[in-house]
C-alpha positions in Angstrom: -17.7 -11.2 18.1 -17.2 -8.0 16.2 -17.2 -8.8 12.5 -16.4 -6.5 9.6 -17.9 -7.0 6.2 -16.2 -6.1 3.0 -18.3 -5.2 -0.1 -17.5 -4.9 -3.8 -18.4 -1.9 -5.9 -21.9 -3.2 -6.3 -22.5 -3.5 -2.5 -22.3 -7.3 -2.5 -20.6 -8.7 0.6 -17.4 -10.5 -0.6 -15.5 -11.1 2.6 -15.8 -11.1 6.4 -13.0 -10.0 8.8 -12.8 -11.7 12.2 -10.8 -10.2 15.0 -7.6 -12.2 15.6 -8.6 -13.2 19.2 -11.9 -14.6 17.9 -10.1 -16.4 15.0 -7.6 -18.0 17.5 -10.6 -19.2 19.6 -12.3 -20.6 16.5 -9.0 -22.4 15.5 -8.7 -24.0 18.9 -12.4 -25.1 18.9 -12.3 -26.3 15.2 -8.8 -27.4 14.3 -9.9 -28.6 10.9 -10.8 -25.0 9.9 -7.3 -24.5 8.5 -7.2 -27.6 6.4 -4.8 -26.9 3.5 -6.5 -25.9 0.3 -6.3 -28.6 -2.4 -3.4 -28.3 -4.8 -3.6 -27.6 -8.5 -5.3 -30.4 -10.4 -2.9 -32.4 -12.6 -4.3 -30.9 -15.9 -3.5 -27.4 -14.7 0.1 -28.5 -13.7 0.5 -30.1 -17.2 -0.7 -26.9 -18.9 1.7 -24.7 -16.9 4.5 -27.1 -17.8 3.6 -26.8 -21.5 3.5 -23.1 -21.3 6.8 -22.8 -19.5 8.4 -25.2 -22.1 7.1 -23.0 -24.9 8.6 -19.9 -23.3 11.9 -21.6 -22.8 12.0 -22.7 -26.4 11.0 -19.2 -27.7 11.6 -16.5 -25.1 10.9 -13.8 -27.6 7.2 -14.7 -27.3 7.1 -12.9 -23.9 6.4 -9.2 -24.2 6.2 -6.6 -21.4 2.7 -6.0 -20.1 2.8 -2.4 -21.3 2.9 -3.8 -24.9 -0.1 -6.0 -24.3 -2.1 -3.1 -22.8 -1.2 -0.8 -25.7 -2.3 -3.5 -28.2 -5.5 -4.0 -26.3 -6.2 -0.2 -26.4 -5.5 -0.2 -30.1 -7.9 -3.0 -30.7 -10.7 -1.2 -28.9 -10.4 1.9 -31.1 
């Protein structure tokens, strides 16, 4: 198996790439390997719903990301 390792800017390994033929063999041998990731917890879903409702009630609260970045730059000066 010919693995490739991916590193972050500090040299820490953060991921491994597996050739597709090896991945397919692993999937056949271990079918549970692709078990679905758990969904969002209920508290996160509720928080998203609250935020979406707030946006719906006051769409003017949403600003372009450029405005946010400009404001952050001003606050750092």
